[in-house]
C-alpha positions as CSV (number, residue, x, y, z in Angstrom):
1,M,73.6,13.8,16.8
2,I,71.5,10.5,16.5
3,E,69.1,10.0,19.5
4,V,68.2,6.5,20.1
5,K,64.9,6.4,22.1
6,N,63.6,2.7,23.7
7,I,63.9,1.0,20.3
8,S,63.0,-3.0,20.2
9,K,63.5,-5.2,17.3
10,Y,61.2,-8.6,17.7
11,Y,60.7,-11.3,15.2
12,N,57.3,-13.6,15.9
13,E,58.8,-17.2,15.8
14,K,56.1,-20.0,14.8
15,N,54.7,-21.3,18.3
16,K,57.3,-19.2,20.4
17,D,57.2,-16.2,22.3
18,L,58.6,-13.5,20.7
19,F,62.4,-12.9,19.8
20,Y,63.5,-9.6,20.9
21,A,66.9,-9.0,19.0
22,L,67.1,-5.4,20.5
23,N,65.4,-4.8,23.7
24,D,64.4,-1.3,24.8
25,I,67.8,0.6,23.6
26,S,68.5,4.3,24.3
27,F,71.8,6.2,23.6
28,T,73.0,9.5,22.0
29,L,75.9,9.4,19.3
30,K,77.4,13.3,19.7
31,D,78.8,15.0,16.6
32,G,82.6,13.9,16.1
33,E,82.3,10.8,18.8
34,V,83.6,7.7,17.6
35,V,82.1,4.8,19.8
36,S,82.9,1.1,19.5
37,L,79.8,-1.3,19.6
38,L,80.5,-4.6,21.7
39,G,79.1,-8.0,22.3
40,H,79.3,-11.4,21.8
41,N,77.9,-13.1,18.3
42,G,74.1,-12.7,18.3
43,A,74.1,-9.7,20.8
44,G,72.5,-7.4,18.3
45,K,75.0,-5.3,17.1
46,T,74.4,-5.6,13.2
47,T,70.6,-5.2,14.3
48,L,71.3,-2.2,15.9
49,I,73.5,-0.7,13.1
50,K,70.9,-1.6,10.1
51,C,68.0,0.2,12.4
52,L,70.3,3.1,12.6
53,S,71.2,3.3,8.7
54,S,67.6,2.7,7.8
55,L,68.2,-0.7,6.6
56,L,65.8,-2.0,8.9
57,Y,62.9,-0.2,10.9
58,P,62.5,-1.2,14.7
59,S,59.4,-2.8,16.0
60,S,58.6,0.4,18.4
61,G,60.8,3.4,19.7
62,V,62.0,6.0,17.7
63,I,65.3,6.6,16.2
64,E,66.0,10.9,15.8
65,W,68.9,12.8,13.6
66,N,69.3,16.5,14.6
67,G,65.7,16.2,16.5
68,C,63.8,14.5,13.6
69,D,62.5,11.0,13.1
70,I,65.4,9.6,10.2
71,Y,62.4,7.5,8.9
72,K,60.2,11.0,8.2
73,N,62.9,12.1,6.3
74,I,64.5,9.1,4.9
75,R,66.1,10.5,1.9
76,N,67.7,13.3,3.4
77,Y,69.1,11.3,6.1
78,R,70.7,8.3,4.0
79,R,72.5,11.5,2.2
80,Q,74.4,11.7,5.6
81,I,75.5,8.5,6.6
82,S,77.9,5.7,5.0
83,Y,77.7,1.9,6.0
84,T,80.3,-0.4,5.3
85,L,78.8,-3.9,4.4
86,G,82.3,-5.9,4.8
87,G,83.8,-9.0,3.7
88,E,82.2,-10.2,0.3
89,R,79.2,-8.2,0.5
90,G,78.5,-5.4,-1.8
91,I,81.7,-6.0,-3.8
92,Y,81.4,-7.1,-7.5
93,N,84.0,-9.6,-8.3
94,R,84.1,-8.7,-12.1
95,L,84.8,-4.9,-11.4
96,T,88.0,-3.4,-10.7
97,G,88.5,-2.4,-6.7
98,R,88.0,1.6,-8.6
99,E,85.2,0.6,-10.6
100,N,83.3,-0.6,-7.1
101,I,84.4,2.7,-5.4
102,E,83.1,4.3,-8.5
103,Y,80.0,2.3,-9.1
104,L,79.0,2.7,-5.2
105,S,79.4,6.2,-5.5
106,A,77.7,6.8,-8.1
107,L,74.7,5.2,-6.1
108,K,75.1,7.9,-4.2
109,G,74.9,10.6,-6.2
110,V,78.5,11.3,-6.0
111,F,80.6,11.0,-9.4
112,R,83.9,10.0,-10.9
113,K,85.1,13.5,-11.5
114,Q,84.3,14.6,-8.2
115,L,86.3,11.6,-6.7
116,K,89.4,10.9,-8.8
117,E,91.9,12.8,-6.9
118,K,90.7,11.6,-3.8
119,I,90.5,8.1,-4.4
120,N,94.0,8.1,-5.5
121,D,94.8,9.6,-1.8
122,Y,93.3,7.2,-0.3
123,V,94.6,4.3,-2.4
124,E,98.2,5.7,-1.8
125,E,97.3,5.9,1.8
126,L,96.1,2.1,2.2
127,E,98.7,0.4,-0.1
128,M,96.0,-0.5,-2.8
129,K,98.0,1.4,-5.5
130,E,99.1,-2.0,-7.1
131,F,96.1,-3.8,-6.8
132,I,93.3,-0.9,-7.3
133,D,92.5,-1.3,-11.1
134,K,92.7,-5.3,-10.8
135,R,89.3,-7.4,-10.8
136,A,87.9,-7.7,-7.3
137,E,87.9,-11.5,-7.4
138,T,92.1,-11.8,-6.9
139,Y,91.4,-9.7,-3.6
140,S,92.0,-11.1,-0.3
141,R,89.2,-10.3,2.4
142,G,91.3,-7.5,3.7
143,M,91.8,-6.2,0.3
144,K,88.0,-5.9,0.1
145,Q,87.9,-4.4,3.2
146,K,89.7,-1.6,2.5
147,I,87.7,-1.1,-0.5
148,H,84.7,-1.0,1.4
149,L,86.6,1.5,3.7
150,I,87.9,3.6,0.9
151,Y,83.9,4.0,-0.3
152,A,82.7,4.7,3.0
153,L,85.0,7.5,3.8
154,L,85.1,9.0,0.4
155,L,81.6,10.4,0.9
156,N,80.6,13.8,2.3
157,A,78.7,11.4,4.7
158,N,78.7,13.1,8.5
159,I,77.8,9.7,10.1
160,I,79.6,6.4,9.2
161,F,79.2,3.1,10.2
162,L,81.9,0.7,10.2
163,D,81.4,-3.2,10.7
164,E,84.8,-5.0,11.6
165,P,87.2,-2.4,9.7
166,T,90.2,-4.2,9.7
167,A,88.7,-8.0,9.7
168,G,91.3,-10.1,7.6
169,M,94.1,-8.0,7.4
170,D,97.5,-8.8,8.8
171,P,98.8,-6.9,11.8
172,I,100.4,-4.3,10.0
173,S,98.0,-3.6,7.3
174,A,95.7,-3.4,10.1
175,E,97.7,-0.8,12.0
176,K,98.3,1.4,9.0
177,T,94.1,1.2,8.4
178,R,93.9,2.2,11.9
179,N,95.7,5.4,11.5
180,F,94.2,6.1,8.2
181,I,90.8,5.8,9.9
182,K,91.7,7.9,12.7
183,R,92.9,10.8,10.3
184,A,90.2,10.7,8.2
185,V,87.5,10.6,11.2
186,K,88.8,12.9,13.2
187,E,90.1,15.7,11.1
188,E,86.9,15.7,9.2
189,K,85.0,15.2,12.7
190,R,82.6,12.8,11.9
191,T,80.5,10.6,14.0
192,V,81.4,7.0,14.1
193,L,80.0,3.8,15.5
194,I,82.5,0.8,15.0
195,T,81.8,-2.9,15.8
196,S,85.2,-4.7,16.5
197,H,86.5,-8.0,18.2
198,I,89.8,-6.3,18.3
199,M,89.9,-4.9,21.7
200,R,93.1,-3.0,20.6
201,E,91.3,-1.2,17.7
202,V,88.7,-0.5,19.9
203,E,91.1,1.5,22.1
204,E,92.7,3.2,19.6
205,L,89.8,4.3,17.9
206,S,87.1,5.1,20.4
207,D,85.8,7.8,22.6
208,R,83.8,5.4,24.2
209,I,82.2,2.0,24.5
210,M,78.7,0.3,24.3
211,I,78.2,-3.3,25.3
212,L,75.2,-5.4,24.0
213,F,74.2,-8.4,25.7
214,H,71.2,-10.6,24.2
215,G,70.1,-7.5,23.1
216,S,70.1,-5.6,25.8
217,K,72.8,-2.4,26.8
218,K,74.6,-3.2,29.8
219,F,77.4,-0.6,29.4
220,D,78.1,2.6,27.7
221,G,80.7,5.1,28.7
222,D,84.5,5.8,28.7
223,I,87.0,2.9,28.6
224,E,89.2,3.9,31.3
225,Y,85.9,4.2,33.5
226,F,84.8,0.9,32.4
227,K,88.2,-0.8,33.3
228,K,87.8,0.4,37.0
229,Y,84.6,-0.2,37.2
230,T,85.2,-4.4,36.2
231,T,88.6,-4.6,37.5
232,K,88.7,-7.3,39.7
233,E,92.4,-8.3,39.5
234,I,95.6,-6.7,39.1
235,V,99.0,-8.1,37.6
236,C,102.2,-8.3,39.2
237,N,105.1,-9.1,36.4
238,C,108.2,-10.6,38.7
239,K,111.9,-11.5,37.3
240,L,113.3,-13.9,39.6
241,I,116.8,-15.5,39.8
242,Y,116.9,-18.7,38.2
243,S,117.7,-21.0,41.2
244,E,116.4,-24.1,43.0
245,K,115.5,-21.9,45.6
246,S,112.9,-19.7,43.5
247,K,111.7,-22.8,42.7
248,E,110.8,-24.0,45.7
249,L,109.1,-20.7,47.1
250,I,107.1,-20.8,43.7
251,Q,105.7,-24.4,44.7
252,S,105.4,-23.1,48.6
253,I,103.1,-20.3,47.3
254,E,100.9,-22.6,45.3
255,R,100.7,-25.0,48.0
256,Q,99.9,-22.6,50.4
257,Y,97.2,-20.4,48.2
258,C,96.2,-23.6,46.2
259,I,96.8,-21.9,42.6
260,S,99.0,-22.6,39.9
261,C,101.5,-20.4,39.2
262,N,102.2,-19.1,35.5
263,Y,105.7,-18.7,35.0
264,D,108.8,-19.2,32.2
265,M,112.2,-19.8,32.7
266,D,115.3,-18.8,30.9
267,I,118.2,-21.0,31.4
268,D,120.3,-19.2,29.5
269,K,119.6,-16.1,31.4
270,G,119.2,-17.2,34.8
271,E,115.8,-15.8,34.9
272,I,112.1,-16.9,35.7
273,F,109.4,-14.9,34.8
274,L,106.4,-15.1,36.9
275,T,102.9,-13.8,36.6
276,L,100.8,-13.3,39.8
277,M,97.2,-11.9,40.0
278,G,95.1,-10.5,43.1
279,K,92.7,-7.8,44.2
280,S,95.1,-5.1,45.2
281,S,98.9,-4.5,44.8
282,K,99.1,-4.4,48.6
283,E,97.3,-7.9,48.8
284,L,100.2,-9.3,45.9
285,V,103.0,-8.0,47.9
286,E,101.7,-9.0,51.6
287,R,100.8,-12.8,50.0
288,Y,103.4,-13.3,47.5
289,I,106.1,-10.7,47.1
290,K,107.3,-10.9,50.6
291,Q,108.3,-14.7,50.2
292,L,109.8,-13.9,46.9
293,A,111.8,-10.9,48.0
294,E,115.3,-12.5,48.0
295,V,115.4,-14.1,44.6
296,I,113.6,-11.1,43.0
297,L,115.3,-9.3,40.1
298,D,112.7,-6.8,39.1
299,I,109.0,-6.5,39.7
300,N,106.2,-4.0,37.9
301,F,102.2,-4.0,38.6
302,E,99.7,-3.4,35.6
303,Q,95.7,-3.0,35.4
304,P,94.6,-5.7,32.9
305,S,93.5,-5.3,29.4
306,L,90.5,-4.2,28.1
307,E,90.2,-7.5,26.6
308,T,90.8,-9.3,30.1
309,N,88.1,-7.2,31.8
310,Y,85.6,-7.2,28.8
311,I,85.6,-11.4,28.9
312,H,85.4,-11.1,32.8
313,Y,82.3,-9.0,32.3
314,I,80.6,-11.0,29.6
315,S,81.3,-14.1,32.0
316,E,79.8,-12.2,35.0
317,L,76.6,-11.4,32.9
318,E,76.3,-14.9,31.9
319,K,76.5,-16.3,35.0
320,E,73.6,-13.8,36.1
321,G,71.4,-15.5,33.0
């Protein structure tokens, strides 16, 4: 278990006040837990991961692993962790993908004979068999990301830091990679901290989320709780009969409530798809649905996505300054 206690990281800027990249952050990473770290660019995510991976010393506060300060037992701690840099960083273009993995693993004290079978399994699962023995200079960004990922998961590390693990991958490849991560992480009960801007990825992989905003921790908890905590509006999807009457009713609603309705028309099928938003299903029914009742073909209500809630949450933080 990792315990982060009141850590801050600040820098002295010439003729300016101290700049806080991290400001009094505290949280716990439990054994076998997968946590996603969210935040806008510049929120402090990379700084925090560098501190947790012992690449950067915090200016104040303590990071403990199983009750011991990581910097007082740094060699032993580093044997327990693995960190993906992501993208071009840490990849040697003149080496093949396999040679990169073997070299980086050797630096951690894990050598070729111990890795051969496992590398082949991971390469097969991530569909890299055709490319693994080619120079990395021929790889796309997504392929290089897979090399980082294979290396990170190959090691017998109990704690893994994954920086945007599917960056640069097409949707199909990203989905397969997420499934690979889920299997490799959950089966072996590793502790994982992920940074990602892909909310679907966050929902699929995470036990909980933590949100940073300008160096401060603003939320730390379960995804479903975050949705309930931040949901201001729910979505109503209506399928209407395509007719002049339907269009007149939509225009009437727009005038009455001073809104611009979001809708698409499928003339061939004779349907209009209308999206409405409100604070509750009761409000939506009273305001809109009753007026549209005679032209409605189908209707359903849904909670906003994690991405929508996250965007609204960050917007509110920005308004608060």
